[in-house]
N, C-alpha and C positions, 0 to 999 in steps of 0.2 A: 417509636419506642426503641431503646437500645437493647439489642439482643446479640447472641452469638449463634452463628449458623455453622453447622458441621456437616458438610457433604461427604459422601463416600469417597475415600481415596484422597481427600484434600484436608489441609490444615484448617482448624476453626478460624472464623473471622468475626470481628465485631461489625455490626451493621445497624443502621437505622431502618426500622420496618414499621408499617402501619399496625396498629393494635386492633385488628379485627379478624373475624373468623375466616373470611375469604383469603386474606394474606397468609394466614397460618396454613390453611388447606392447600394453597398454591405452593408454598414452600415444601411441605412434606408430601405433596402429591396425592391427597385424599383426605379421608376423615381423620381428625386429630385425636390423639390420646395424650393427656397431660399427666405426667408422673413427677412426684416430688423427688428432688435430687439433693435435699438437705440445704441448710443455710438460706432458707426461703427462696430456693432456686427451683424452677420448674423446667423439666425437659419435655418438649412437645415433639411427638413423632407420629408416624402414620399408624393409625389404629389397626389397619389390616395389612401392614407391611409384610409380616411373615407369611400370611395366607396368600398374598400376591407375589411372593418370591422375590421381594426386594433384596438387594445385596447387603451383606453385613457391613456395618459402619464401625462400631467399636463395642468392646465388652463393657458391661457395667454390672458389678456383683456377679451373680451366677447366670446372668442373662446377656444377650447380645442385642444391641439396638441396630435395626436395619433401616436403610434409606436415610434421607436427610433428617437431621435432628436440629431443633431450635431450642436454645436456652433463653429463658426470660425469668424475671423475678415474680414472686407473688406480692401483689400490692394489698391495699385495704380490701376487705371483703372477698379475698381470694381471686381478685381480678389480676390479669397479667399486667406487669409494670416494667419500667426500665431496670436493667441490671445496674447495680452499683459498681464502682471501681473495684471494691473488695470482692464482689461476686465474680466479676470478670477475671480477676487474678486467680481465684479458686478454680474456675473452670479451665482456664488456660494452663495452669499448673497441672491439673489432672491429665490433660492431653500431652503435655511435655513429658511427664513421668511415664505415660503409656507408650510413647514413641521411643524413649531412651532406654 
């Protein structure tokens, strides 16, 4: 599945990952939390990241995402799916605007 991975202190990158729970948990380092990020985009992060003291990654709204974040699309029936080119552009533009 085509996703964007945003690690702390690094630029986001597009990567092919397996579409399964074990892969997601491995990427974020624990239990996952899936949050809607608009445009049928899902942000997956560590559910206990703040409790476990993971380092801040990036602000979103009035909150801060900690630890590694993975962006995927919502497919049919709410399942995770490949990001489209348009969704990738939206996410990458968000980070370019945040860094500039």
